[in-house]
C-alpha positions, 0 to 999 in steps of 0.5 A: 381546213375550212371553219364554219360558224356555229348557229350560236356564233351566227346569232351572236354576230347578228345581234352584235351592237354597233356603237355610233354615239352621234347626232343623226337626222330625224328619220334615221331611227325609223329607217333603222326600224324598217330594216329590222334593227332596234336603236337606242336614242335620246334627246339632247339638251341645248348645250349638248345639241350645239356641241354635237351639231359642231361635230357633225359640221366638221364630219360633213365638211370632211366628207365634202373634201373627200367626195369623189365627184360633183354629185357626191359633193352636192350631196355632202353640201346639202348635209352641211346646209342642213346642219347650218340651218339647225345651228341657225335655229339653235341661235334663234335665226333662220337659214335665210338670216345666214344667207342674208349675212353671207350676201352682205359680207360678199358685197362688202368683202367680195366672194371667192370667184377670183381665186385670189390666194394671199401669200403675204403683205408688207408694211409701207 
């Protein structure tokens, strides 16, 4: 027996809400509206914004790890970079400050180009 959805069921399904409860990029509410949907949003205070940025950083880092090809990896890294920029700004800095510090650390301690994997150390 094949069951078909009633008009009421279809309307209810079409009006189903989806819960996200996460930080999104600034233009996402406009994109949602252009797709004929409504969104409920709010502006975060600094401390909650900081917490949500860190959650977003972890989310995007996981997406980098699970990316399937180099184009997808670059897309996800771009998301990570945007989040890093926002975290820097929240701390009164710019992404250039982060990059400058990264370059200084690289000069002092090196990068990861040599692929060195430290297994253990011994006291002499």
